[in-house]
C-alpha positions as CSV (number, residue, x, y, z in Angstrom):
1,X,-23.0,35.4,-72.1
2,X,-25.3,32.6,-71.5
3,X,-23.7,29.7,-69.5
4,X,-20.6,31.7,-68.3
5,X,-19.9,31.9,-64.5
6,X,-18.8,35.3,-63.1
7,X,-17.9,35.6,-59.4
8,X,-21.1,34.2,-58.5
9,X,-23.7,34.8,-61.0
10,X,-24.7,32.2,-63.8
11,X,-26.2,33.7,-67.0
12,X,-29.2,31.7,-68.4
13,X,-31.6,32.4,-71.2
14,X,-34.7,31.7,-69.4
15,X,-33.9,31.8,-65.5
16,X,-33.4,35.3,-64.3
17,X,-31.2,36.2,-61.1
18,X,-29.4,32.6,-60.7
19,X,-26.8,32.9,-58.5
20,X,-24.5,31.5,-55.6
21,X,-25.1,33.5,-52.1
22,X,-22.2,31.6,-50.5
23,X,-18.7,32.7,-50.4
24,X,-19.0,35.4,-47.8
25,X,-17.0,35.6,-44.6
26,X,-19.2,34.2,-41.7
27,X,-18.9,33.2,-38.2
28,X,-15.6,31.3,-37.8
29,X,-15.0,30.9,-41.3
30,X,-16.7,31.3,-45.1
31,X,-19.9,30.2,-46.2
32,X,-19.4,27.1,-48.4
33,X,-19.7,27.9,-52.3
34,X,-21.8,25.7,-54.6
35,X,-24.2,24.7,-51.9
36,X,-26.5,28.0,-51.6
37,X,-28.3,29.1,-54.7
38,X,-30.8,31.5,-55.3
39,X,-32.9,32.6,-58.5
40,X,-36.2,33.6,-60.0
41,X,-39.1,30.8,-61.2
42,X,-37.8,28.3,-63.8
43,X,-41.1,28.7,-66.2
44,X,-39.2,29.9,-69.0
45,X,-35.9,27.8,-68.7
46,X,-34.4,26.5,-71.7
47,X,-33.1,22.8,-72.0
48,X,-29.5,24.3,-71.8
49,X,-30.6,26.3,-68.5
50,X,-32.0,23.1,-67.1
51,X,-28.8,21.1,-68.0
52,X,-26.8,23.9,-66.2
53,X,-28.7,23.9,-63.2
54,X,-29.0,19.8,-63.0
55,X,-24.9,19.8,-63.1
56,X,-24.9,21.9,-60.0
57,X,-26.1,18.7,-58.2
58,X,-29.0,20.6,-56.5
59,X,-31.1,18.2,-54.3
60,X,-33.5,20.3,-52.6
61,X,-35.7,23.4,-54.1
62,X,-37.4,25.6,-52.0
63,X,-40.3,27.6,-53.8
64,X,-41.6,30.6,-52.0
65,X,-44.4,31.2,-54.3
66,X,-48.1,30.6,-53.5
67,X,-50.2,27.6,-54.7
68,X,-51.9,29.7,-57.4
69,X,-48.6,31.1,-58.7
70,X,-47.2,27.6,-59.0
71,X,-50.4,26.4,-60.9
72,X,-50.2,29.4,-63.4
73,X,-46.5,29.1,-63.9
74,X,-45.1,25.5,-63.2
75,X,-41.5,25.5,-63.1
76,X,-39.6,23.1,-65.6
77,X,-37.2,20.6,-64.2
78,X,-34.6,18.5,-65.6
79,X,-35.7,14.9,-66.7
80,X,-33.1,13.5,-64.1
81,X,-34.3,15.9,-61.5
82,X,-35.0,13.6,-58.5
83,X,-34.8,16.0,-55.5
84,X,-37.4,17.5,-53.1
85,X,-39.4,20.7,-53.7
86,X,-40.4,22.3,-50.5
87,X,-43.2,24.6,-50.1
88,X,-45.9,25.4,-47.3
89,X,-49.3,25.4,-49.2
90,X,-51.3,28.4,-49.4
91,X,-50.9,31.9,-50.8
92,X,-47.8,34.1,-50.1
93,X,-49.7,37.4,-51.7
94,X,-53.0,38.8,-51.1
95,X,-53.7,38.9,-55.0
96,X,-54.6,35.4,-56.2
97,X,-52.0,34.2,-58.7
98,X,-49.6,37.1,-58.1
99,X,-46.2,37.6,-56.8
100,X,-45.7,39.8,-53.5
101,X,-44.2,42.8,-55.4
102,X,-47.1,42.6,-58.0
103,X,-49.9,42.9,-55.3
104,X,-48.5,46.3,-54.2
105,X,-48.8,47.7,-57.7
106,X,-52.6,48.4,-57.9
107,X,-52.2,52.1,-56.6
108,X,-48.6,52.7,-57.9
109,X,-48.2,55.5,-60.7
110,X,-44.8,57.1,-59.7
111,X,-41.3,56.1,-58.6
112,X,-42.2,57.4,-55.2
113,X,-45.6,55.4,-55.0
114,X,-43.4,52.4,-55.7
115,X,-40.8,53.1,-53.1
116,X,-43.5,53.5,-50.5
117,X,-45.5,50.4,-51.5
118,X,-42.4,48.4,-51.2
119,X,-41.4,49.5,-47.9
120,X,-44.9,48.6,-46.8
121,X,-44.4,45.3,-48.5
122,X,-41.0,44.5,-46.7
123,X,-42.8,45.1,-43.5
124,X,-45.0,42.1,-43.8
125,X,-42.8,39.7,-45.5
126,X,-41.2,38.0,-42.5
127,X,-44.5,37.6,-40.8
128,X,-46.8,36.4,-43.7
129,X,-48.1,32.9,-42.6
130,X,-47.4,30.8,-45.7
131,X,-44.0,32.4,-46.1
132,X,-43.0,31.6,-42.5
133,X,-43.9,28.1,-43.2
134,X,-41.7,27.7,-46.0
135,X,-38.8,29.7,-44.3
136,X,-39.2,27.2,-41.6
137,X,-38.9,24.3,-44.3
138,X,-35.8,26.1,-45.6
139,X,-34.0,26.4,-42.3
140,X,-34.9,22.9,-41.4
141,X,-33.5,21.6,-44.8
142,X,-30.3,23.8,-44.2
143,X,-29.9,22.1,-40.9
144,X,-30.6,18.6,-42.0
145,X,-29.1,18.4,-45.6
146,X,-25.6,19.0,-46.8
147,X,-26.5,18.9,-50.4
148,X,-26.8,22.1,-52.6
149,X,-30.3,23.7,-52.4
150,X,-32.0,26.3,-54.5
151,X,-34.3,29.2,-53.2
152,X,-36.6,30.9,-55.6
153,X,-39.9,32.7,-56.0
154,X,-41.0,34.4,-59.1
155,X,-38.3,37.1,-59.7
156,X,-36.0,36.0,-57.0
157,X,-35.6,39.2,-55.4
158,X,-38.2,40.0,-52.6
159,X,-39.2,36.8,-50.9
160,X,-36.0,35.2,-52.0
161,X,-33.9,38.2,-50.9
162,X,-35.5,38.3,-47.3
163,X,-34.7,34.5,-46.9
164,X,-31.3,34.6,-48.1
165,X,-30.4,37.6,-46.0
166,X,-31.8,35.7,-43.0
167,X,-29.5,32.7,-43.8
168,X,-26.6,35.3,-44.2
169,X,-27.5,36.9,-40.8
170,X,-27.8,33.9,-38.9
171,X,-24.5,32.6,-40.2
172,X,-22.8,35.7,-39.2
173,X,-22.2,37.3,-42.5
174,X,-21.4,41.2,-42.1
175,X,-24.2,43.5,-42.9
176,X,-22.4,45.3,-45.6
177,X,-22.0,41.7,-47.3
178,X,-25.7,40.8,-46.8
179,X,-26.8,44.1,-48.5
180,X,-24.2,43.6,-51.2
181,X,-25.7,40.4,-52.0
182,X,-29.3,41.4,-51.9
183,X,-28.5,44.4,-54.3
184,X,-26.9,41.9,-56.9
185,X,-30.4,41.5,-58.2
186,X,-30.3,44.8,-59.9
187,X,-27.3,43.8,-61.9
188,X,-27.3,40.1,-62.2
189,X,-27.8,38.4,-65.7
190,X,-29.9,40.1,-68.0
191,X,-31.7,42.6,-65.7
192,X,-33.3,44.3,-68.6
193,X,-35.0,41.1,-69.7
194,X,-36.1,40.6,-66.4
195,X,-37.6,44.3,-65.7
196,X,-39.2,43.9,-69.1
197,X,-41.0,40.5,-68.0
198,X,-41.9,42.1,-64.8
199,X,-43.5,45.1,-66.6
200,X,-45.7,42.9,-68.6
201,X,-46.9,40.9,-65.6
202,X,-47.6,44.0,-63.6
203,X,-49.2,46.1,-66.3
204,X,-51.4,43.0,-67.6
205,X,-52.5,42.2,-64.3
206,X,-53.5,45.5,-63.0
207,X,-54.2,47.6,-66.1
208,X,-52.7,50.7,-64.3
209,X,-50.8,53.1,-66.6
210,X,-47.5,53.5,-64.3
211,X,-44.4,55.3,-65.5
212,X,-41.4,53.3,-66.3
213,X,-39.4,54.6,-63.3
214,X,-42.1,53.1,-61.2
215,X,-41.7,49.5,-62.8
216,X,-38.2,49.7,-62.4
217,X,-38.4,50.5,-58.9
218,X,-41.1,47.4,-58.3
219,X,-38.9,45.2,-60.4
220,X,-35.7,46.1,-58.6
221,X,-34.3,46.1,-54.9
222,X,-33.3,48.8,-52.7
223,X,-31.1,48.6,-49.3
224,X,-33.9,50.5,-47.5
225,X,-36.3,47.8,-48.4
226,X,-34.4,44.8,-46.7
227,X,-33.5,47.3,-43.7
228,X,-37.3,47.9,-43.3
229,X,-37.7,44.0,-43.0
230,X,-34.9,43.7,-40.4
231,X,-36.1,46.7,-38.5
232,X,-39.8,45.2,-38.4
233,X,-38.3,42.0,-37.2
234,X,-36.3,43.8,-34.4
235,X,-39.3,45.9,-33.5
236,X,-41.6,43.0,-33.1
237,X,-39.2,40.3,-31.6
238,X,-36.0,42.2,-30.3
239,X,-33.4,40.6,-32.5
240,X,-33.4,38.5,-35.6
241,X,-32.1,35.5,-33.7
242,X,-35.0,35.7,-31.6
243,X,-37.3,35.8,-34.6
244,X,-35.5,32.8,-36.0
245,X,-36.0,31.0,-32.6
246,X,-39.6,31.9,-31.8
247,X,-41.1,32.0,-35.6
248,X,-39.0,29.9,-37.6
249,X,-38.4,27.3,-35.0
250,X,-34.6,27.4,-35.2
251,X,-33.2,26.0,-31.9
252,X,-29.6,26.9,-30.7
253,X,-28.8,23.3,-31.7
254,X,-30.3,23.8,-35.0
255,X,-28.3,27.1,-35.7
256,X,-25.1,25.2,-34.4
257,X,-25.8,22.2,-37.1
258,X,-26.6,24.8,-39.8
259,X,-23.2,26.2,-39.1
260,X,-21.4,22.9,-39.4
261,X,-23.3,22.5,-42.7
262,X,-22.5,25.8,-44.4
263,X,-19.3,27.1,-42.8
264,X,-15.9,25.9,-43.6
265,X,-12.6,27.3,-41.7
């Protein structure tokens, strides 16, 4: 029911996949609730949706979409929103104006095609220059700011999923909890509406007749996708912590400060 809060998901009419990804056991305590929010884009947000977002006190929005995505689908904000919207300029997908999962759809016809395409996508997400730039801004914000933040892309599942999982890992959240939170995309809010909206985008953008099972794979998440991203990080950098240091610029001092901001005993 719109406007109700479950364990961590807030159901909204026009914002999909809106949820709190705090509350998990972390290194030395528990991730704070009410400060780490994630969602899909806010292009179709209703006034009631915007009021609910405003009431959360979100002061920092991290937009993982590319410039052309933002231009084509500008996010709506509450009239009294006075926070910062952070993003690195440029494109995060190779197809102009499209989300990362949509760029993988051009040769997809079956569910197997879709799974293979998504696995290839996740090998690249941690290393795309514009995404890396925005990931760096996010880590800096979590280090320096103690106010609630919101992380989003188009569907709030792939780019957002990797970024949230990185924060979880760096804060010492157990891998099982990281995966559990990631997989909530498949059930959070009105998943069928999100899938239907995604199907329209994919089919309109590429004109390929793919079966419904393929669309569901493209619009969902699978633990194997996230595992592929982390495996590729470790293959290239030895560990996620080394990747955070060498690629995202997160120093040991910054990591300690982030822990102080996000973890409560």
